[in-house]
C-alpha positions in Angstrom: 66.9 128.0 130.8 68.8 125.0 132.5 70.3 122.1 129.8 67.6 120.0 131.4 64.7 122.3 130.8 65.6 122.8 127.3 66.1 119.2 126.5 62.1 118.8 128.1 61.2 121.7 125.8 62.8 120.2 122.7 61.2 116.6 123.3 57.9 118.2 124.2 58.1 120.3 120.7 59.4 117.7 118.4 56.7 115.1 120.0 54.1 117.5 118.9 55.5 117.7 115.3 55.1 114.1 115.0 53.6 112.6 111.6 49.6 111.5 112.0 49.4 107.6 111.2 47.6 108.7 107.7 50.5 111.0 106.8 53.0 108.5 107.8 51.5 105.8 105.3 51.0 108.1 102.5 54.7 108.7 102.5 56.0 105.4 103.3 53.9 104.4 100.4 55.5 107.0 98.1 59.1 106.2 99.5 58.5 102.3 99.0 57.2 103.1 95.2 60.2 105.1 94.6 62.6 102.5 95.9 60.7 99.9 94.1 61.2 101.8 91.0 64.6 102.5 91.1 65.3 98.9 92.1 63.1 97.5 88.9 65.4 100.2 86.7 68.8 99.0 88.4 67.7 95.1 87.6 66.6 96.2 84.1 70.3 97.9 83.7 72.1 94.9 85.3 70.5 92.3 83.3 71.1 94.2 79.9 74.5 94.9 80.8 74.9 91.4 81.6 73.6 90.5 78.5 75.7 92.3 76.3 78.6 91.5 78.3 77.6 87.7 77.7 77.0 88.6 74.0 80.1 90.1 72.8 82.5 88.1 74.8 85.2 86.5 73.0 83.5 83.1 71.2 80.0 84.6 71.0 80.5 87.1 68.3 79.3 85.3 65.6 76.0 84.6 67.6 76.0 88.4 68.4 76.0 89.2 64.5 72.9 86.6 64.5 70.8 88.5 67.0 71.6 91.7 65.4 70.5 90.7 62.0 67.6 89.2 63.2 66.9 92.1 65.4 67.2 94.3 62.4 65.0 92.0 60.3 62.3 92.2 62.8 62.2 95.9 63.0 62.4 96.2 59.0 59.3 93.5 58.7 57.3 95.8 61.1 58.0 98.7 59.2 56.8 96.7 56.0 53.8 95.7 57.8 52.8 99.2 58.5 53.4 100.5 55.0 51.3 97.6 53.7 48.6 98.7 55.8 49.1 102.5 54.6 49.0 101.2 51.0 45.6 99.1 51.5 44.0 101.6 53.4 44.9 104.2 50.8 43.5 102.1 48.0 40.2 101.5 49.4 40.1 105.5 50.2 40.8 106.2 46.5 38.7 103.7 45.2 35.6 104.7 47.2 36.2 108.3 46.0 36.3 107.0 42.3 33.2 105.1 43.2 31.5 107.8 44.3 32.0 109.8 40.9 31.6 106.8 38.7 27.9 106.2 39.7 27.0 109.7 40.4 27.1 109.9 36.4 27.9 113.8 36.6 27.3 115.7 33.3 30.6 116.1 31.6 31.6 119.6 30.8 33.5 119.0 27.6 32.4 116.8 24.9 35.3 115.9 22.7 35.6 112.7 21.7 39.4 112.2 21.7 41.9 112.5 24.2 44.1 115.1 22.3 41.2 117.6 22.2 40.2 117.1 25.7 43.6 117.9 26.8 43.5 121.2 24.8 40.2 122.2 26.4 41.1 120.9 29.8 43.7 123.3 30.5 43.4 123.5 34.3 45.1 120.4 34.7 48.8 120.3 35.7 49.4 117.1 33.9 48.9 115.9 30.5 46.0 113.6 29.6 47.0 110.1 28.3 45.3 107.2 26.9 46.5 104.1 28.7 47.5 101.2 26.4 45.4 98.7 28.9 42.4 99.9 28.3 40.2 97.8 25.6 40.1 99.5 22.3 36.5 99.0 22.1 35.8 101.9 24.4 34.7 105.2 23.2 35.2 108.6 24.7 31.9 110.4 25.0 33.1 113.5 27.2 35.3 114.5 30.3 34.9 116.7 33.4 37.1 118.1 36.1 37.1 116.0 39.4 39.4 115.6 42.2 41.5 112.6 43.7 42.8 112.9 47.2 42.0 117.0 47.0 44.2 116.9 43.4 42.7 117.9 40.5 42.1 115.3 38.3 39.9 114.5 35.0 37.1 112.0 34.5 36.5 111.0 31.3 33.5 109.2 30.6 33.1 106.3 28.0 31.0 103.3 26.6 31.5 100.2 24.8 29.5 98.9 21.9 27.1 97.7 24.5 26.2 100.9 25.7 28.0 100.1 29.3 29.2 103.1 31.1 32.6 103.4 32.2 35.0 106.3 33.6 38.7 106.6 33.3 40.3 109.0 36.1 43.7 110.5 35.7 45.8 113.0 38.1 49.5 114.1 38.8 51.3 111.4 40.3 52.4 112.7 43.6 52.6 111.6 47.1 51.5 109.3 48.7 49.5 107.8 45.1 53.2 106.8 44.1 53.1 104.1 46.9 49.7 102.5 45.2 50.8 99.3 43.6 48.3 97.9 40.7 45.3 97.2 42.5 41.7 96.3 42.0 38.6 96.1 44.1 35.0 95.3 43.6 32.3 97.1 45.2 28.5 97.0 44.7 28.9 95.3 41.4 31.3 97.9 39.7 35.1 96.9 39.5 37.9 99.7 40.2 41.4 99.3 39.2 44.3 101.8 40.0 48.0 101.7 38.8 50.3 104.8 37.5 52.4 105.2 34.3 54.6 107.9 32.9 53.9 110.2 35.7 50.4 109.9 35.6 48.2 108.2 38.2 45.1 106.3 36.6 41.8 104.8 38.1 39.5 102.8 35.9 36.0 101.9 36.8 33.2 99.8 35.2 31.1 96.6 35.5 32.9 94.2 37.5 32.3 91.2 34.9 33.7 93.3 32.0 36.8 95.4 34.0 37.8 92.2 36.0 39.2 90.7 32.5 39.7 93.5 29.7 41.3 96.1 31.5 44.5 94.8 31.6 
């Protein structure tokens, strides 16, 4: 084959291999998109490097320190906000769990009327029953039963006052995440629920809102 014939053959061959208009448009779009991303990335890197260069140049170190402090503060406050929301949701969940037990008025399993006697009988508990000092002295224990708080074994101690109003005191071992709950009071459907912890024990107290709101401090 002569050189001329070979050249004509190659031209004919590669002309037959040309991209269709649709395929060409698709490839151009991919290339342009890739170029755009690369350019945008380069611009961001360039802007960041330029900002850092200006920020830490001699004479701007004090300003740089202020920027870093405010950046850290913003990050920390965002974490505090998240933690605060988590605590609020956890407190509400625990209160609702206690509310279910309180309003159901389940029968007691133990009819002893003192914390000491209940502690001896409720031997499945992994903590020691306590009588919090903040409870009104007028409340009388009528019995107790096992229950649970956030999946952990707990004690529900039923009580009444001189007028026959019904109260329940809940106790469970203080574990995570219950340790994050600060003193809390929530009102649900006419009842008040208080949450707190002391001496390694987590407490919940439920009763009429008009009474618990001011007496169980």
